[in-house]
ModelCIF file with pLDDT and N, C-alpha, C, O atoms, coordinates in Angstrom:
data_MODEL
#
_entry.id   MODEL 
#
_entity.id                         1 
_entity.type                       polymer 
_entity.pdbx_number_of_molecules   1 
#
_entity_poly.entity_id                      1 
_entity_poly.type                           'polypeptide(L)' 
_entity_poly.nstd_linkage                   no 
_entity_poly.nstd_monomer                   no 
_entity_poly.pdbx_seq_one_letter_code       MTGLAFLIPIALGMGLLGLVAFLWSMRHGQYDDMDGAANRILIDDEELGEDEA 
_entity_poly.pdbx_seq_one_letter_code_can   MTGLAFLIPIALGMGLLGLVAFLWSMRHGQYDDMDGAANRILIDDEELGEDEA 
_entity_poly.pdbx_strand_id                 A 
#
loop_
_entity_poly_seq.entity_id 
_entity_poly_seq.num 
_entity_poly_seq.mon_id 
_entity_poly_seq.hetero 
1 1  MET n 
1 2  THR n 
1 3  GLY n 
1 4  LEU n 
1 5  ALA n 
1 6  PHE n 
1 7  LEU n 
1 8  ILE n 
1 9  PRO n 
1 10 ILE n 
1 11 ALA n 
1 12 LEU n 
1 13 GLY n 
1 14 MET n 
1 15 GLY n 
1 16 LEU n 
1 17 LEU n 
1 18 GLY n 
1 19 LEU n 
1 20 VAL n 
1 21 ALA n 
1 22 PHE n 
1 23 LEU n 
1 24 TRP n 
1 25 SER n 
1 26 MET n 
1 27 ARG n 
1 28 HIS n 
1 29 GLY n 
1 30 GLN n 
1 31 TYR n 
1 32 ASP n 
1 33 ASP n 
1 34 MET n 
1 35 ASP n 
1 36 GLY n 
1 37 ALA n 
1 38 ALA n 
1 39 ASN n 
1 40 ARG n 
1 41 ILE n 
1 42 LEU n 
1 43 ILE n 
1 44 ASP n 
1 45 ASP n 
1 46 GLU n 
1 47 GLU n 
1 48 LEU n 
1 49 GLY n 
1 50 GLU n 
1 51 ASP n 
1 52 GLU n 
1 53 ALA n 
#
_struct_asym.id          A 
_struct_asym.entity_id   1 
#
loop_
_ma_qa_metric.id 
_ma_qa_metric.mode 
_ma_qa_metric.name 
_ma_qa_metric.software_group_id 
_ma_qa_metric.type 
1 global pLDDT . pLDDT 
2 local  pLDDT . pLDDT 
#
_ma_qa_metric_global.metric_id      1 
_ma_qa_metric_global.metric_value   85.92 
_ma_qa_metric_global.model_id       1 
_ma_qa_metric_global.ordinal_id     1 
#
loop_
_ma_qa_metric_local.label_asym_id 
_ma_qa_metric_local.label_comp_id 
_ma_qa_metric_local.label_seq_id 
_ma_qa_metric_local.metric_id 
_ma_qa_metric_local.metric_value 
_ma_qa_metric_local.model_id 
_ma_qa_metric_local.ordinal_id 
A MET 1  2 83.00 1 1  
A THR 2  2 89.00 1 2  
A GLY 3  2 91.00 1 3  
A LEU 4  2 92.00 1 4  
A ALA 5  2 93.00 1 5  
A PHE 6  2 94.00 1 6  
A LEU 7  2 97.00 1 7  
A ILE 8  2 97.00 1 8  
A PRO 9  2 97.00 1 9  
A ILE 10 2 97.00 1 10 
A ALA 11 2 98.00 1 11 
A LEU 12 2 98.00 1 12 
A GLY 13 2 98.00 1 13 
A MET 14 2 98.00 1 14 
A GLY 15 2 98.00 1 15 
A LEU 16 2 98.00 1 16 
A LEU 17 2 98.00 1 17 
A GLY 18 2 98.00 1 18 
A LEU 19 2 98.00 1 19 
A VAL 20 2 98.00 1 20 
A ALA 21 2 97.00 1 21 
A PHE 22 2 96.00 1 22 
A LEU 23 2 97.00 1 23 
A TRP 24 2 97.00 1 24 
A SER 25 2 95.00 1 25 
A MET 26 2 93.00 1 26 
A ARG 27 2 94.00 1 27 
A HIS 28 2 94.00 1 28 
A GLY 29 2 88.00 1 29 
A GLN 30 2 87.00 1 30 
A TYR 31 2 86.00 1 31 
A ASP 32 2 87.00 1 32 
A ASP 33 2 84.00 1 33 
A MET 34 2 82.00 1 34 
A ASP 35 2 84.00 1 35 
A GLY 36 2 83.00 1 36 
A ALA 37 2 78.00 1 37 
A ALA 38 2 81.00 1 38 
A ASN 39 2 84.00 1 39 
A ARG 40 2 83.00 1 40 
A ILE 41 2 82.00 1 41 
A LEU 42 2 85.00 1 42 
A ILE 43 2 82.00 1 43 
A ASP 44 2 78.00 1 44 
A ASP 45 2 72.00 1 45 
A GLU 46 2 70.00 1 46 
A GLU 47 2 63.00 1 47 
A LEU 48 2 59.00 1 48 
A GLY 49 2 60.00 1 49 
A GLU 50 2 59.00 1 50 
A ASP 51 2 58.00 1 51 
A GLU 52 2 56.00 1 52 
A ALA 53 2 50.00 1 53 
#
loop_
_atom_site.group_PDB 
_atom_site.id 
_atom_site.type_symbol 
_atom_site.label_atom_id 
_atom_site.label_alt_id 
_atom_site.label_comp_id 
_atom_site.label_asym_id 
_atom_site.label_entity_id 
_atom_site.label_seq_id 
_atom_site.pdbx_PDB_ins_code 
_atom_site.Cartn_x 
_atom_site.Cartn_y 
_atom_site.Cartn_z 
_atom_site.occupancy 
_atom_site.B_iso_or_equiv 
_atom_site.pdbx_formal_charge 
_atom_site.auth_seq_id 
_atom_site.auth_comp_id 
_atom_site.auth_asym_id 
_atom_site.auth_atom_id 
_atom_site.pdbx_PDB_model_num 
ATOM 1   N N  . MET A 1 1  ? 219.804 -19.525 48.157 1.00 83.00 ? 1  MET A N  1 
ATOM 2   C CA . MET A 1 1  ? 219.132 -18.944 46.867 1.00 83.00 ? 1  MET A CA 1 
ATOM 3   C C  . MET A 1 1  ? 218.711 -17.924 47.339 1.00 83.00 ? 1  MET A C  1 
ATOM 4   O O  . MET A 1 1  ? 219.581 -17.139 46.964 1.00 83.00 ? 1  MET A O  1 
ATOM 5   N N  . THR A 1 2  ? 217.740 -17.128 48.104 1.00 89.00 ? 2  THR A N  1 
ATOM 6   C CA . THR A 1 2  ? 216.778 -16.485 48.554 1.00 89.00 ? 2  THR A CA 1 
ATOM 7   C C  . THR A 1 2  ? 217.356 -15.209 49.006 1.00 89.00 ? 2  THR A C  1 
ATOM 8   O O  . THR A 1 2  ? 216.796 -14.148 48.732 1.00 89.00 ? 2  THR A O  1 
ATOM 9   N N  . GLY A 1 3  ? 218.886 -15.276 49.956 1.00 91.00 ? 3  GLY A N  1 
ATOM 10  C CA . GLY A 1 3  ? 219.892 -14.644 50.195 1.00 91.00 ? 3  GLY A CA 1 
ATOM 11  C C  . GLY A 1 3  ? 220.538 -13.674 48.937 1.00 91.00 ? 3  GLY A C  1 
ATOM 12  O O  . GLY A 1 3  ? 221.096 -12.578 49.003 1.00 91.00 ? 3  GLY A O  1 
ATOM 13  N N  . LEU A 1 4  ? 220.297 -14.339 48.044 1.00 92.00 ? 4  LEU A N  1 
ATOM 14  C CA . LEU A 1 4  ? 221.104 -13.598 46.834 1.00 92.00 ? 4  LEU A CA 1 
ATOM 15  C C  . LEU A 1 4  ? 219.839 -12.652 46.544 1.00 92.00 ? 4  LEU A C  1 
ATOM 16  O O  . LEU A 1 4  ? 219.926 -11.686 45.785 1.00 92.00 ? 4  LEU A O  1 
ATOM 17  N N  . ALA A 1 5  ? 219.094 -12.878 46.963 1.00 93.00 ? 5  ALA A N  1 
ATOM 18  C CA . ALA A 1 5  ? 217.644 -12.335 46.377 1.00 93.00 ? 5  ALA A CA 1 
ATOM 19  C C  . ALA A 1 5  ? 217.020 -11.103 47.538 1.00 93.00 ? 5  ALA A C  1 
ATOM 20  O O  . ALA A 1 5  ? 215.927 -10.563 47.714 1.00 93.00 ? 5  ALA A O  1 
ATOM 21  N N  . PHE A 1 6  ? 218.321 -11.027 48.156 1.00 94.00 ? 6  PHE A N  1 
ATOM 22  C CA . PHE A 1 6  ? 218.027 -9.768  49.283 1.00 94.00 ? 6  PHE A CA 1 
ATOM 23  C C  . PHE A 1 6  ? 219.117 -8.944  48.956 1.00 94.00 ? 6  PHE A C  1 
ATOM 24  O O  . PHE A 1 6  ? 219.076 -7.715  48.882 1.00 94.00 ? 6  PHE A O  1 
ATOM 25  N N  . LEU A 1 7  ? 220.472 -9.942  48.690 1.00 97.00 ? 7  LEU A N  1 
ATOM 26  C CA . LEU A 1 7  ? 221.681 -8.985  49.045 1.00 97.00 ? 7  LEU A CA 1 
ATOM 27  C C  . LEU A 1 7  ? 221.987 -8.735  47.483 1.00 97.00 ? 7  LEU A C  1 
ATOM 28  O O  . LEU A 1 7  ? 223.203 -8.545  47.500 1.00 97.00 ? 7  LEU A O  1 
ATOM 29  N N  . ILE A 1 8  ? 221.691 -8.659  46.531 1.00 97.00 ? 8  ILE A N  1 
ATOM 30  C CA . ILE A 1 8  ? 221.647 -8.186  45.423 1.00 97.00 ? 8  ILE A CA 1 
ATOM 31  C C  . ILE A 1 8  ? 221.114 -6.499  45.311 1.00 97.00 ? 8  ILE A C  1 
ATOM 32  O O  . ILE A 1 8  ? 221.567 -5.448  44.859 1.00 97.00 ? 8  ILE A O  1 
ATOM 33  N N  . PRO A 1 9  ? 220.156 -6.859  45.855 1.00 97.00 ? 9  PRO A N  1 
ATOM 34  C CA . PRO A 1 9  ? 219.444 -5.669  45.652 1.00 97.00 ? 9  PRO A CA 1 
ATOM 35  C C  . PRO A 1 9  ? 219.630 -4.258  46.899 1.00 97.00 ? 9  PRO A C  1 
ATOM 36  O O  . PRO A 1 9  ? 219.326 -3.086  46.679 1.00 97.00 ? 9  PRO A O  1 
ATOM 37  N N  . ILE A 1 10 ? 220.289 -4.899  48.368 1.00 97.00 ? 10 ILE A N  1 
ATOM 38  C CA . ILE A 1 10 ? 220.562 -3.899  48.391 1.00 97.00 ? 10 ILE A CA 1 
ATOM 39  C C  . ILE A 1 10 ? 222.493 -3.655  48.581 1.00 97.00 ? 10 ILE A C  1 
ATOM 40  O O  . ILE A 1 10 ? 223.089 -2.733  49.139 1.00 97.00 ? 10 ILE A O  1 
ATOM 41  N N  . ALA A 1 11 ? 223.004 -4.792  47.922 1.00 98.00 ? 11 ALA A N  1 
ATOM 42  C CA . ALA A 1 11 ? 224.521 -4.093  47.172 1.00 98.00 ? 11 ALA A CA 1 
ATOM 43  C C  . ALA A 1 11 ? 224.307 -2.952  46.217 1.00 98.00 ? 11 ALA A C  1 
ATOM 44  O O  . ALA A 1 11 ? 224.862 -1.856  46.291 1.00 98.00 ? 11 ALA A O  1 
ATOM 45  N N  . LEU A 1 12 ? 223.217 -3.436  45.082 1.00 98.00 ? 12 LEU A N  1 
ATOM 46  C CA . LEU A 1 12 ? 223.079 -2.176  44.101 1.00 98.00 ? 12 LEU A CA 1 
ATOM 47  C C  . LEU A 1 12 ? 222.459 -0.849  44.594 1.00 98.00 ? 12 LEU A C  1 
ATOM 48  O O  . LEU A 1 12 ? 222.282 0.120   43.856 1.00 98.00 ? 12 LEU A O  1 
ATOM 49  N N  . GLY A 1 13 ? 222.149 -0.892  45.895 1.00 98.00 ? 13 GLY A N  1 
ATOM 50  C CA . GLY A 1 13 ? 221.124 -0.104  46.292 1.00 98.00 ? 13 GLY A CA 1 
ATOM 51  C C  . GLY A 1 13 ? 222.142 1.179   47.529 1.00 98.00 ? 13 GLY A C  1 
ATOM 52  O O  . GLY A 1 13 ? 222.079 2.379   47.794 1.00 98.00 ? 13 GLY A O  1 
ATOM 53  N N  . MET A 1 14 ? 222.638 0.482   47.779 1.00 98.00 ? 14 MET A N  1 
ATOM 54  C CA . MET A 1 14 ? 224.630 0.622   48.206 1.00 98.00 ? 14 MET A CA 1 
ATOM 55  C C  . MET A 1 14 ? 224.966 1.469   47.604 1.00 98.00 ? 14 MET A C  1 
ATOM 56  O O  . MET A 1 14 ? 224.847 2.652   47.922 1.00 98.00 ? 14 MET A O  1 
ATOM 57  N N  . GLY A 1 15 ? 225.683 0.844   46.146 1.00 98.00 ? 15 GLY A N  1 
ATOM 58  C CA . GLY A 1 15 ? 226.385 1.055   45.305 1.00 98.00 ? 15 GLY A CA 1 
ATOM 59  C C  . GLY A 1 15 ? 226.086 2.174   44.456 1.00 98.00 ? 15 GLY A C  1 
ATOM 60  O O  . GLY A 1 15 ? 226.935 2.348   43.582 1.00 98.00 ? 15 GLY A O  1 
ATOM 61  N N  . LEU A 1 16 ? 224.625 3.407   44.460 1.00 98.00 ? 16 LEU A N  1 
ATOM 62  C CA . LEU A 1 16 ? 223.914 3.798   43.964 1.00 98.00 ? 16 LEU A CA 1 
ATOM 63  C C  . LEU A 1 16 ? 224.164 4.821   44.224 1.00 98.00 ? 16 LEU A C  1 
ATOM 64  O O  . LEU A 1 16 ? 224.634 5.779   43.612 1.00 98.00 ? 16 LEU A O  1 
ATOM 65  N N  . LEU A 1 17 ? 223.574 4.489   45.984 1.00 98.00 ? 17 LEU A N  1 
ATOM 66  C CA . LEU A 1 17 ? 223.883 5.553   47.189 1.00 98.00 ? 17 LEU A CA 1 
ATOM 67  C C  . LEU A 1 17 ? 225.344 6.322   47.534 1.00 98.00 ? 17 LEU A C  1 
ATOM 68  O O  . LEU A 1 17 ? 225.463 7.188   48.401 1.00 98.00 ? 17 LEU A O  1 
ATOM 69  N N  . GLY A 1 18 ? 226.428 5.826   46.674 1.00 98.00 ? 18 GLY A N  1 
ATOM 70  C CA . GLY A 1 18 ? 227.718 5.907   46.600 1.00 98.00 ? 18 GLY A CA 1 
ATOM 71  C C  . GLY A 1 18 ? 228.171 6.747   45.770 1.00 98.00 ? 18 GLY A C  1 
ATOM 72  O O  . GLY A 1 18 ? 228.962 7.681   45.899 1.00 98.00 ? 18 GLY A O  1 
ATOM 73  N N  . LEU A 1 19 ? 227.428 6.212   44.633 1.00 98.00 ? 19 LEU A N  1 
ATOM 74  C CA . LEU A 1 19 ? 227.153 6.889   43.075 1.00 98.00 ? 19 LEU A CA 1 
ATOM 75  C C  . LEU A 1 19 ? 226.483 8.418   43.295 1.00 98.00 ? 19 LEU A C  1 
ATOM 76  O O  . LEU A 1 19 ? 227.070 9.419   42.885 1.00 98.00 ? 19 LEU A O  1 
ATOM 77  N N  . VAL A 1 20 ? 224.875 8.500   44.155 1.00 98.00 ? 20 VAL A N  1 
ATOM 78  C CA . VAL A 1 20 ? 224.524 10.244  44.029 1.00 98.00 ? 20 VAL A CA 1 
ATOM 79  C C  . VAL A 1 20 ? 225.664 10.935  45.541 1.00 98.00 ? 20 VAL A C  1 
ATOM 80  O O  . VAL A 1 20 ? 225.519 12.155  45.614 1.00 98.00 ? 20 VAL A O  1 
ATOM 81  N N  . ALA A 1 21 ? 226.351 10.553  46.291 1.00 97.00 ? 21 ALA A N  1 
ATOM 82  C CA . ALA A 1 21 ? 226.979 11.125  46.952 1.00 97.00 ? 21 ALA A CA 1 
ATOM 83  C C  . ALA A 1 21 ? 228.170 11.670  46.958 1.00 97.00 ? 21 ALA A C  1 
ATOM 84  O O  . ALA A 1 21 ? 228.568 12.660  47.572 1.00 97.00 ? 21 ALA A O  1 
ATOM 85  N N  . PHE A 1 22 ? 229.032 10.559  45.823 1.00 96.00 ? 22 PHE A N  1 
ATOM 86  C CA . PHE A 1 22 ? 229.676 11.240  44.778 1.00 96.00 ? 22 PHE A CA 1 
ATOM 87  C C  . PHE A 1 22 ? 229.834 12.349  44.211 1.00 96.00 ? 22 PHE A C  1 
ATOM 88  O O  . PHE A 1 22 ? 230.672 13.200  44.508 1.00 96.00 ? 22 PHE A O  1 
ATOM 89  N N  . LEU A 1 23 ? 228.475 12.428  42.770 1.00 97.00 ? 23 LEU A N  1 
ATOM 90  C CA . LEU A 1 23 ? 228.135 13.417  42.375 1.00 97.00 ? 23 LEU A CA 1 
ATOM 91  C C  . LEU A 1 23 ? 227.970 14.710  42.816 1.00 97.00 ? 23 LEU A C  1 
ATOM 92  O O  . LEU A 1 23 ? 228.171 15.836  42.363 1.00 97.00 ? 23 LEU A O  1 
ATOM 93  N N  . TRP A 1 24 ? 227.480 14.146  43.991 1.00 97.00 ? 24 TRP A N  1 
ATOM 94  C CA . TRP A 1 24 ? 226.265 15.550  45.331 1.00 97.00 ? 24 TRP A CA 1 
ATOM 95  C C  . TRP A 1 24 ? 227.990 16.124  45.140 1.00 97.00 ? 24 TRP A C  1 
ATOM 96  O O  . TRP A 1 24 ? 228.041 17.259  44.666 1.00 97.00 ? 24 TRP A O  1 
ATOM 97  N N  . SER A 1 25 ? 229.268 15.529  45.426 1.00 95.00 ? 25 SER A N  1 
ATOM 98  C CA . SER A 1 25 ? 230.267 16.192  46.050 1.00 95.00 ? 25 SER A CA 1 
ATOM 99  C C  . SER A 1 25 ? 230.804 17.072  44.887 1.00 95.00 ? 25 SER A C  1 
ATOM 100 O O  . SER A 1 25 ? 231.124 18.258  44.803 1.00 95.00 ? 25 SER A O  1 
ATOM 101 N N  . MET A 1 26 ? 230.779 16.075  44.067 1.00 93.00 ? 26 MET A N  1 
ATOM 102 C CA . MET A 1 26 ? 231.308 17.062  42.553 1.00 93.00 ? 26 MET A CA 1 
ATOM 103 C C  . MET A 1 26 ? 230.758 18.139  42.626 1.00 93.00 ? 26 MET A C  1 
ATOM 104 O O  . MET A 1 26 ? 231.596 19.020  42.433 1.00 93.00 ? 26 MET A O  1 
ATOM 105 N N  . ARG A 1 27 ? 229.792 18.535  42.804 1.00 94.00 ? 27 ARG A N  1 
ATOM 106 C CA . ARG A 1 27 ? 228.513 19.395  42.048 1.00 94.00 ? 27 ARG A CA 1 
ATOM 107 C C  . ARG A 1 27 ? 228.858 21.088  43.300 1.00 94.00 ? 27 ARG A C  1 
ATOM 108 O O  . ARG A 1 27 ? 228.708 22.285  43.052 1.00 94.00 ? 27 ARG A O  1 
ATOM 109 N N  . HIS A 1 28 ? 229.377 20.321  44.672 1.00 94.00 ? 28 HIS A N  1 
ATOM 110 C CA . HIS A 1 28 ? 229.007 21.169  45.644 1.00 94.00 ? 28 HIS A CA 1 
ATOM 111 C C  . HIS A 1 28 ? 231.223 21.752  45.877 1.00 94.00 ? 28 HIS A C  1 
ATOM 112 O O  . HIS A 1 28 ? 231.690 22.388  46.822 1.00 94.00 ? 28 HIS A O  1 
ATOM 113 N N  . GLY A 1 29 ? 232.081 21.144  44.509 1.00 88.00 ? 29 GLY A N  1 
ATOM 114 C CA . GLY A 1 29 ? 233.358 21.967  44.841 1.00 88.00 ? 29 GLY A CA 1 
ATOM 115 C C  . GLY A 1 29 ? 233.921 20.954  45.623 1.00 88.00 ? 29 GLY A C  1 
ATOM 116 O O  . GLY A 1 29 ? 234.488 21.677  46.442 1.00 88.00 ? 29 GLY A O  1 
ATOM 117 N N  . GLN A 1 30 ? 234.015 20.545  45.749 1.00 87.00 ? 30 GLN A N  1 
ATOM 118 C CA . GLN A 1 30 ? 234.616 18.901  46.752 1.00 87.00 ? 30 GLN A CA 1 
ATOM 119 C C  . GLN A 1 30 ? 236.177 18.682  46.759 1.00 87.00 ? 30 GLN A C  1 
ATOM 120 O O  . GLN A 1 30 ? 237.020 18.497  47.637 1.00 87.00 ? 30 GLN A O  1 
ATOM 121 N N  . TYR A 1 31 ? 236.184 18.800  45.203 1.00 86.00 ? 31 TYR A N  1 
ATOM 122 C CA . TYR A 1 31 ? 237.549 18.784  44.906 1.00 86.00 ? 31 TYR A CA 1 
ATOM 123 C C  . TYR A 1 31 ? 238.167 19.380  43.923 1.00 86.00 ? 31 TYR A C  1 
ATOM 124 O O  . TYR A 1 31 ? 238.917 18.911  43.067 1.00 86.00 ? 31 TYR A O  1 
ATOM 125 N N  . ASP A 1 32 ? 237.638 20.915  44.183 1.00 87.00 ? 32 ASP A N  1 
ATOM 126 C CA . ASP A 1 32 ? 238.185 22.347  43.834 1.00 87.00 ? 32 ASP A CA 1 
ATOM 127 C C  . ASP A 1 32 ? 238.988 22.472  43.449 1.00 87.00 ? 32 ASP A C  1 
ATOM 128 O O  . ASP A 1 32 ? 239.447 22.459  42.307 1.00 87.00 ? 32 ASP A O  1 
ATOM 129 N N  . ASP A 1 33 ? 239.558 22.736  45.073 1.00 84.00 ? 33 ASP A N  1 
ATOM 130 C CA . ASP A 1 33 ? 240.997 22.822  45.892 1.00 84.00 ? 33 ASP A CA 1 
ATOM 131 C C  . ASP A 1 33 ? 241.700 21.660  46.465 1.00 84.00 ? 33 ASP A C  1 
ATOM 132 O O  . ASP A 1 33 ? 241.715 21.442  47.676 1.00 84.00 ? 33 ASP A O  1 
ATOM 133 N N  . MET A 1 34 ? 242.375 20.794  45.447 1.00 82.00 ? 34 MET A N  1 
ATOM 134 C CA . MET A 1 34 ? 242.679 19.555  46.029 1.00 82.00 ? 34 MET A CA 1 
ATOM 135 C C  . MET A 1 34 ? 244.664 19.966  46.693 1.00 82.00 ? 34 MET A C  1 
ATOM 136 O O  . MET A 1 34 ? 245.344 19.153  47.319 1.00 82.00 ? 34 MET A O  1 
ATOM 137 N N  . ASP A 1 35 ? 245.101 21.329  46.309 1.00 84.00 ? 35 ASP A N  1 
ATOM 138 C CA . ASP A 1 35 ? 246.357 21.321  46.540 1.00 84.00 ? 35 ASP A CA 1 
ATOM 139 C C  . ASP A 1 35 ? 246.509 22.679  47.871 1.00 84.00 ? 35 ASP A C  1 
ATOM 140 O O  . ASP A 1 35 ? 247.499 23.197  48.388 1.00 84.00 ? 35 ASP A O  1 
ATOM 141 N N  . GLY A 1 36 ? 245.455 22.829  48.007 1.00 83.00 ? 36 GLY A N  1 
ATOM 142 C CA . GLY A 1 36 ? 245.349 23.962  49.093 1.00 83.00 ? 36 GLY A CA 1 
ATOM 143 C C  . GLY A 1 36 ? 245.477 23.481  50.857 1.00 83.00 ? 36 GLY A C  1 
ATOM 144 O O  . GLY A 1 36 ? 245.937 24.154  51.779 1.00 83.00 ? 36 GLY A O  1 
ATOM 145 N N  . ALA A 1 37 ? 244.879 22.056  50.899 1.00 78.00 ? 37 ALA A N  1 
ATOM 146 C CA . ALA A 1 37 ? 245.017 21.989  51.980 1.00 78.00 ? 37 ALA A CA 1 
ATOM 147 C C  . ALA A 1 37 ? 246.099 21.520  52.142 1.00 78.00 ? 37 ALA A C  1 
ATOM 148 O O  . ALA A 1 37 ? 246.444 21.815  53.286 1.00 78.00 ? 37 ALA A O  1 
ATOM 149 N N  . ALA A 1 38 ? 247.101 20.761  51.495 1.00 81.00 ? 38 ALA A N  1 
ATOM 150 C CA . ALA A 1 38 ? 248.016 20.145  51.319 1.00 81.00 ? 38 ALA A CA 1 
ATOM 151 C C  . ALA A 1 38 ? 249.690 21.458  51.705 1.00 81.00 ? 38 ALA A C  1 
ATOM 152 O O  . ALA A 1 38 ? 250.794 21.331  52.235 1.00 81.00 ? 38 ALA A O  1 
ATOM 153 N N  . ASN A 1 39 ? 249.190 22.176  51.281 1.00 84.00 ? 39 ASN A N  1 
ATOM 154 C CA . ASN A 1 39 ? 249.928 23.398  50.997 1.00 84.00 ? 39 ASN A CA 1 
ATOM 155 C C  . ASN A 1 39 ? 249.763 24.544  52.342 1.00 84.00 ? 39 ASN A C  1 
ATOM 156 O O  . ASN A 1 39 ? 250.876 24.813  52.795 1.00 84.00 ? 39 ASN A O  1 
ATOM 157 N N  . ARG A 1 40 ? 248.686 25.225  53.026 1.00 83.00 ? 40 ARG A N  1 
ATOM 158 C CA . ARG A 1 40 ? 248.108 25.663  54.126 1.00 83.00 ? 40 ARG A CA 1 
ATOM 159 C C  . ARG A 1 40 ? 248.550 24.867  55.492 1.00 83.00 ? 40 ARG A C  1 
ATOM 160 O O  . ARG A 1 40 ? 248.406 25.503  56.536 1.00 83.00 ? 40 ARG A O  1 
ATOM 161 N N  . ILE A 1 41 ? 248.985 23.761  55.566 1.00 82.00 ? 41 ILE A N  1 
ATOM 162 C CA . ILE A 1 41 ? 249.666 22.836  56.441 1.00 82.00 ? 41 ILE A CA 1 
ATOM 163 C C  . ILE A 1 41 ? 250.598 23.143  56.565 1.00 82.00 ? 41 ILE A C  1 
ATOM 164 O O  . ILE A 1 41 ? 250.975 23.063  57.735 1.00 82.00 ? 41 ILE A O  1 
ATOM 165 N N  . LEU A 1 42 ? 251.449 23.596  55.735 1.00 85.00 ? 42 LEU A N  1 
ATOM 166 C CA . LEU A 1 42 ? 252.941 24.159  55.732 1.00 85.00 ? 42 LEU A CA 1 
ATOM 167 C C  . LEU A 1 42 ? 253.330 25.531  55.860 1.00 85.00 ? 42 LEU A C  1 
ATOM 168 O O  . LEU A 1 42 ? 254.482 25.943  55.989 1.00 85.00 ? 42 LEU A O  1 
ATOM 169 N N  . ILE A 1 43 ? 252.296 26.193  55.815 1.00 82.00 ? 43 ILE A N  1 
ATOM 170 C CA . ILE A 1 43 ? 252.732 27.818  56.358 1.00 82.00 ? 43 ILE A CA 1 
ATOM 171 C C  . ILE A 1 43 ? 252.338 28.198  57.917 1.00 82.00 ? 43 ILE A C  1 
ATOM 172 O O  . ILE A 1 43 ? 251.242 27.888  58.383 1.00 82.00 ? 43 ILE A O  1 
ATOM 173 N N  . ASP A 1 44 ? 253.294 28.864  58.633 1.00 78.00 ? 44 ASP A N  1 
ATOM 174 C CA . ASP A 1 44 ? 253.312 29.165  59.668 1.00 78.00 ? 44 ASP A CA 1 
ATOM 175 C C  . ASP A 1 44 ? 252.753 30.260  60.335 1.00 78.00 ? 44 ASP A C  1 
ATOM 176 O O  . ASP A 1 44 ? 253.302 31.355  60.216 1.00 78.00 ? 44 ASP A O  1 
ATOM 177 N N  . ASP A 1 45 ? 251.628 30.123  61.098 1.00 72.00 ? 45 ASP A N  1 
ATOM 178 C CA . ASP A 1 45 ? 251.164 31.724  61.171 1.00 72.00 ? 45 ASP A CA 1 
ATOM 179 C C  . ASP A 1 45 ? 251.359 32.601  61.776 1.00 72.00 ? 45 ASP A C  1 
ATOM 180 O O  . ASP A 1 45 ? 250.752 33.652  61.573 1.00 72.00 ? 45 ASP A O  1 
ATOM 181 N N  . GLU A 1 46 ? 252.203 32.479  62.650 1.00 70.00 ? 46 GLU A N  1 
ATOM 182 C CA . GLU A 1 46 ? 253.408 33.711  63.379 1.00 70.00 ? 46 GLU A CA 1 
ATOM 183 C C  . GLU A 1 46 ? 254.069 34.410  61.830 1.00 70.00 ? 46 GLU A C  1 
ATOM 184 O O  . GLU A 1 46 ? 254.513 35.557  61.900 1.00 70.00 ? 46 GLU A O  1 
ATOM 185 N N  . GLU A 1 47 ? 254.104 33.760  60.620 1.00 63.00 ? 47 GLU A N  1 
ATOM 186 C CA . GLU A 1 47 ? 254.612 34.716  59.828 1.00 63.00 ? 47 GLU A CA 1 
ATOM 187 C C  . GLU A 1 47 ? 253.609 35.396  59.193 1.00 63.00 ? 47 GLU A C  1 
ATOM 188 O O  . GLU A 1 47 ? 253.753 36.551  58.792 1.00 63.00 ? 47 GLU A O  1 
ATOM 189 N N  . LEU A 1 48 ? 252.908 34.954  59.110 1.00 59.00 ? 48 LEU A N  1 
ATOM 190 C CA . LEU A 1 48 ? 251.107 35.443  58.786 1.00 59.00 ? 48 LEU A CA 1 
ATOM 191 C C  . LEU A 1 48 ? 250.706 36.800  59.448 1.00 59.00 ? 48 LEU A C  1 
ATOM 192 O O  . LEU A 1 48 ? 250.098 37.700  58.869 1.00 59.00 ? 48 LEU A O  1 
ATOM 193 N N  . GLY A 1 49 ? 251.258 36.821  61.120 1.00 60.00 ? 49 GLY A N  1 
ATOM 194 C CA . GLY A 1 49 ? 251.133 37.474  61.974 1.00 60.00 ? 49 GLY A CA 1 
ATOM 195 C C  . GLY A 1 49 ? 252.430 39.106  61.698 1.00 60.00 ? 49 GLY A C  1 
ATOM 196 O O  . GLY A 1 49 ? 252.280 40.301  61.950 1.00 60.00 ? 49 GLY A O  1 
ATOM 197 N N  . GLU A 1 50 ? 253.687 38.256  61.044 1.00 59.00 ? 50 GLU A N  1 
ATOM 198 C CA . GLU A 1 50 ? 255.092 39.444  61.375 1.00 59.00 ? 50 GLU A CA 1 
ATOM 199 C C  . GLU A 1 50 ? 254.227 40.552  59.736 1.00 59.00 ? 50 GLU A C  1 
ATOM 200 O O  . GLU A 1 50 ? 254.256 41.757  59.489 1.00 59.00 ? 50 GLU A O  1 
ATOM 201 N N  . ASP A 1 51 ? 253.600 39.405  59.020 1.00 58.00 ? 51 ASP A N  1 
ATOM 202 C CA . ASP A 1 51 ? 253.417 40.152  57.742 1.00 58.00 ? 51 ASP A CA 1 
ATOM 203 C C  . ASP A 1 51 ? 252.300 41.795  57.542 1.00 58.00 ? 51 ASP A C  1 
ATOM 204 O O  . ASP A 1 51 ? 252.426 42.922  57.064 1.00 58.00 ? 51 ASP A O  1 
ATOM 205 N N  . GLU A 1 52 ? 251.232 40.963  58.265 1.00 56.00 ? 52 GLU A N  1 
ATOM 206 C CA . GLU A 1 52 ? 250.105 42.080  58.384 1.00 56.00 ? 52 GLU A CA 1 
ATOM 207 C C  . GLU A 1 52 ? 250.623 43.237  59.619 1.00 56.00 ? 52 GLU A C  1 
ATOM 208 O O  . GLU A 1 52 ? 249.882 44.211  59.752 1.00 56.00 ? 52 GLU A O  1 
ATOM 209 N N  . ALA A 1 53 ? 251.539 43.181  60.284 1.00 50.00 ? 53 ALA A N  1 
ATOM 210 C CA . ALA A 1 53 ? 252.052 44.133  61.451 1.00 50.00 ? 53 ALA A CA 1 
ATOM 211 C C  . ALA A 1 53 ? 252.530 44.784  60.597 1.00 50.00 ? 53 ALA A C  1 
ATOM 212 O O  . ALA A 1 53 ? 253.157 45.806  60.877 1.00 50.00 ? 53 ALA A O  1 
#
């Protein structure tokens, strides 16, 4: 029973820490461009070099 007295506050603290980390990432724009990284991996760098020349 005394184990629950330690584990419940630790679990609540970890949940609160995760919520704070999520809200921090939302405020700093981590989820603004969800498709950009997936599309950039498909673009060939050599094609970009030829277009610039």
